[in-house]
C-alpha positions as CSV (number, residue, x, y, z in Angstrom):
1,S,-5.3,44.6,-40.3
2,G,-2.2,44.7,-42.2
3,D,1.4,43.7,-41.2
4,L,0.8,40.2,-41.2
5,K,4.5,39.2,-41.7
6,D,5.3,41.5,-38.7
7,K,2.4,39.9,-36.7
8,F,3.4,36.4,-37.7
9,N,7.3,37.0,-36.4
10,S,5.8,38.2,-33.1
11,I,4.1,35.1,-32.7
12,I,6.5,32.5,-33.5
13,H,9.2,34.5,-31.7
14,N,7.1,34.6,-28.6
15,K,7.5,32.0,-26.0
16,V,3.9,32.4,-24.5
17,A,2.4,32.1,-28.0
18,V,4.5,29.1,-29.0
19,L,3.3,27.4,-25.7
20,F,-0.3,27.9,-26.6
21,L,0.1,26.6,-30.1
22,A,2.2,23.7,-28.8
23,F,-0.2,22.9,-26.3
24,F,-3.1,22.7,-28.9
25,A,-1.0,20.6,-31.0
26,L,-1.0,18.0,-28.2
27,Y,-4.8,17.9,-28.6
28,L,-4.6,17.4,-32.3
29,I,-2.0,14.6,-32.0
30,G,-4.1,12.8,-29.3
31,A,-7.2,13.3,-31.3
32,T,-5.6,11.0,-34.1
33,Y,-5.3,7.8,-31.8
34,S,-8.3,8.6,-29.5
35,V,-10.9,6.0,-28.9
36,A,-13.6,8.5,-28.1
37,P,-16.3,8.9,-30.5
38,M,-15.8,11.5,-33.1
39,H,-18.6,13.9,-31.7
40,D,-16.5,13.9,-28.4
41,I,-13.4,14.5,-30.0
42,N,-14.6,17.5,-32.1
43,K,-16.4,18.9,-29.0
44,T,-13.1,18.8,-27.2
45,L,-11.2,20.0,-30.1
46,L,-13.4,23.1,-30.4
47,K,-13.3,23.9,-26.6
48,N,-9.8,23.9,-26.5
49,A,-9.1,25.6,-29.7
50,K,-9.6,28.8,-27.6
51,L,-5.8,28.3,-26.7
52,L,-5.2,29.6,-30.3
53,Y,-6.7,33.0,-29.2
54,G,-3.8,33.2,-27.1
55,A,-1.4,33.2,-29.8
56,L,-3.3,34.9,-32.3
57,L,-3.8,38.0,-29.9
58,I,-0.3,38.3,-29.0
59,P,0.6,40.8,-31.7
60,I,-2.4,43.3,-30.4
61,F,-0.4,43.6,-27.2
62,M,2.8,44.1,-28.8
63,P,4.0,47.7,-28.2
64,N,6.7,47.7,-31.1
65,L,3.6,46.9,-33.7
66,G,2.1,50.3,-32.6
67,L,-0.7,48.5,-31.0
68,G,0.2,48.7,-27.3
69,R,-2.6,51.0,-26.4
70,W,-5.0,47.7,-27.0
71,R,-3.3,46.0,-24.2
72,T,-4.2,48.7,-21.8
73,Y,-7.7,48.8,-23.3
74,A,-8.0,44.9,-22.7
75,I,-6.7,44.6,-19.2
76,N,-9.2,47.6,-18.2
77,T,-11.9,45.8,-19.7
78,L,-11.1,42.8,-18.2
79,L,-10.7,44.3,-14.7
80,V,-14.0,46.0,-14.8
81,T,-15.7,42.6,-16.0
82,L,-13.9,40.8,-13.3
83,T,-14.9,43.2,-10.5
84,L,-18.5,42.9,-11.8
85,I,-18.2,38.9,-11.6
86,M,-16.7,39.3,-8.1
87,M,-19.3,41.6,-6.9
88,L,-22.1,39.4,-8.2
89,S,-20.3,36.3,-6.6
90,Y,-20.1,38.0,-3.1
91,L,-24.0,39.0,-3.5
92,K,-24.7,35.4,-4.3
93,A,-22.6,34.0,-1.5
94,F,-24.6,36.2,1.1
95,G,-27.8,35.0,-0.4
96,L,-28.6,38.4,-1.7
97,L,-28.7,37.3,-5.4
98,T,-31.0,34.5,-6.3
99,I,-30.0,33.9,-10.1
100,T,-27.8,31.3,-11.6
101,A,-28.9,28.5,-9.5
102,R,-27.3,26.3,-12.1
103,Y,-23.8,27.0,-10.5
104,P,-22.8,25.9,-6.9
105,D,-21.1,28.0,-4.7
106,A,-20.7,31.7,-5.5
107,A,-20.1,30.9,-9.2
108,V,-22.2,33.3,-11.3
109,F,-21.7,33.0,-15.0
110,K,-19.6,29.9,-15.2
111,S,-18.8,26.9,-13.1
112,H,-16.8,27.3,-9.8
113,I,-13.9,26.0,-11.5
114,Q,-13.8,28.6,-14.1
115,T,-14.8,31.3,-11.9
116,N,-12.0,30.4,-9.5
117,F,-9.6,30.1,-12.0
118,L,-10.6,33.8,-13.2
119,M,-10.5,35.1,-9.7
120,A,-6.9,33.9,-9.3
121,F,-5.9,35.6,-12.4
122,Y,-7.8,38.9,-11.3
123,A,-6.1,38.6,-7.9
124,Y,-2.6,38.8,-10.0
125,L,-3.7,41.4,-12.1
126,L,-4.8,43.6,-9.0
127,A,-1.3,42.9,-7.4
128,Q,0.4,44.5,-10.4
129,K,-1.9,47.4,-10.3
130,C,-1.0,47.9,-6.7
131,F,2.4,48.7,-7.6
132,D,1.7,50.3,-11.2
133,D,-1.1,52.9,-10.3
134,K,0.0,54.6,-7.2
135,P,-2.9,57.2,-7.2
136,R,-5.5,54.4,-7.2
137,Q,-3.4,52.2,-5.0
138,V,-6.1,52.0,-1.9
139,L,-8.7,50.6,-4.5
140,W,-6.5,48.0,-6.0
141,V,-5.4,46.7,-2.6
142,I,-8.8,46.4,-1.3
143,L,-10.2,44.8,-4.7
144,F,-7.0,42.3,-4.2
145,F,-8.1,41.5,-0.9
146,A,-11.7,40.8,-1.9
147,A,-10.5,38.8,-4.8
148,T,-8.0,36.9,-2.6
149,F,-10.9,36.0,-0.1
150,K,-13.3,35.0,-3.0
151,T,-10.8,32.8,-4.5
152,L,-9.6,31.1,-1.3
153,L,-13.0,31.0,0.9
154,F,-15.8,31.1,-1.4
155,S,-15.2,28.6,-3.9
156,Q,-14.7,24.7,-4.1
157,G,-12.3,25.3,-7.3
158,R,-9.3,23.8,-6.1
159,S,-7.4,24.6,-9.3
160,G,-8.0,28.1,-8.5
161,Y,-5.9,27.6,-5.4
162,V,-3.0,26.2,-7.3
163,I,-3.3,28.9,-10.2
164,F,-3.5,31.6,-7.3
165,A,-0.5,30.2,-5.4
166,T,1.6,30.1,-8.7
167,L,0.8,33.5,-9.8
168,I,1.3,35.4,-6.6
169,M,4.8,33.4,-6.5
170,L,5.3,34.6,-10.1
171,F,4.5,38.1,-9.1
172,G,6.7,38.0,-6.3
173,W,9.5,36.8,-8.6
174,Q,8.6,39.4,-11.1
175,R,8.5,42.4,-8.6
176,F,11.5,41.5,-6.4
177,S,13.5,38.7,-8.0
178,F,14.4,35.7,-5.7
179,K,13.8,37.0,-2.3
180,G,10.5,38.0,-3.5
181,L,9.7,34.5,-4.7
182,L,10.7,33.0,-1.4
183,V,8.6,35.5,0.6
184,T,5.5,34.9,-1.5
185,L,6.1,31.1,-1.4
186,I,6.3,31.3,2.2
187,S,3.4,33.6,2.6
188,V,1.1,31.7,0.2
189,S,1.6,28.5,1.9
190,M,0.8,30.0,5.2
191,F,-2.4,31.6,3.9
192,C,-3.4,28.9,2.1
193,G,-2.9,26.4,5.2
194,A,-5.0,28.8,7.0
195,A,-7.8,28.9,4.3
196,L,-7.9,25.3,4.4
197,L,-8.1,25.0,8.0
């Protein structure tokens, strides 16, 4: 797609991209002294090679490279997809959907761990939309609460709880600085405590 030098520079100067690359490098280093069978090592490396997507896709979302519109397309596509997954999850949880018996709880296309992780990220994106898209704010608020309840009450994926709490605190800090972080920390603690009870 051209502009390879600019794209390469945008990757190596982006902290998130560098973290993706470093995290995958840890897998490569671990593979050199692992006692696991080669088949398992290859399977793990292939599975975690998806971390490279995060680094390689960074240039697509950089406005300074003239590709910023793809960021909007990608986020909107993700929102539509996760809305569909959430709706199917609710239908499954209430016994109105009998497919995908392979996965427990209200998970549909992936395991409860992966589904809950995605729902936590979905809630974070929806929280951002609540502030950025005022004309459709009511829709985003409804979807946010639906995603929050799905994350905390309809799944056994505990990693989703941690991701949800972390992203909501990040949201508070991004939007309202330290006061927002403090408020969201207290709110998330109370909400998670109530959900666990």
